[in-house]
C-alpha positions in Angstrom: 134.5 79.1 90.0 134.3 83.0 90.0 134.2 84.9 92.8 132.0 87.8 93.8 132.0 90.3 96.3 129.0 92.5 97.1 128.7 96.2 97.6 128.0 98.3 100.4 124.1 97.7 99.5 124.8 94.1 99.5 124.1 93.9 95.5 126.4 91.3 93.8 127.1 91.6 89.7 126.4 88.2 88.0 128.0 87.9 84.9 126.0 86.6 81.8 122.8 87.8 82.8 120.2 89.9 81.7 118.5 93.1 83.0 115.0 92.1 84.0 115.9 88.5 84.5 114.2 87.0 87.5 115.6 84.3 90.3 114.8 82.4 92.9 116.8 82.7 95.9 117.1 79.6 98.9 119.1 79.7 101.6 120.7 76.1 102.1 121.3 76.8 105.6 125.2 75.7 105.4 126.2 79.1 104.6 126.1 78.6 100.5 123.0 80.3 98.5 121.3 78.7 95.3 120.0 80.8 92.8 117.7 79.3 90.3 116.4 81.3 87.2 112.7 81.4 87.1 110.5 82.4 83.9 108.6 85.7 84.7 105.1 85.4 83.2 103.4 88.5 82.7 99.7 88.6 81.9 98.4 91.3 79.8 96.4 93.7 82.7 93.4 94.0 80.3 93.0 91.6 77.7 91.2 92.5 74.5 87.3 92.7 75.0 87.8 92.0 79.2 86.5 95.8 79.6 83.6 95.3 77.1 81.5 94.6 80.3 81.8 98.2 81.5 80.5 99.8 78.4 76.9 100.3 77.6 75.9 102.7 74.7 72.4 103.2 76.5 74.1 103.6 79.7 76.6 106.2 78.3 74.0 108.1 76.6 72.1 108.5 79.6 75.4 110.0 81.8 76.1 112.3 78.8 72.7 113.7 79.1 73.4 114.1 82.8 76.5 115.7 82.7 75.1 118.1 80.2 72.4 119.1 82.2 74.5 120.1 85.3 75.8 123.4 85.3 80.0 124.1 85.7 80.7 125.8 88.9 82.4 129.2 88.3 86.1 129.3 88.3 88.1 130.9 91.2 89.2 134.5 90.5 93.0 133.3 91.2 92.7 130.5 88.0 
């Protein structure tokens, strides 16, 4: 059994773990704690093809025409 001491920020360095590993913390109620290693599953924020529904060539052409027709405001003199 290894004895560990918490620092002033209540952190404990556990040997043999890698940065980024995720643990579930459980208070047993009798003054002991249990850490259970869990697999951190990360989904891709935007899987391939998921944003395609937001792009439409016809709508994009209309928006480009509107943007080209709008005059730009003059820049401030202190720019």
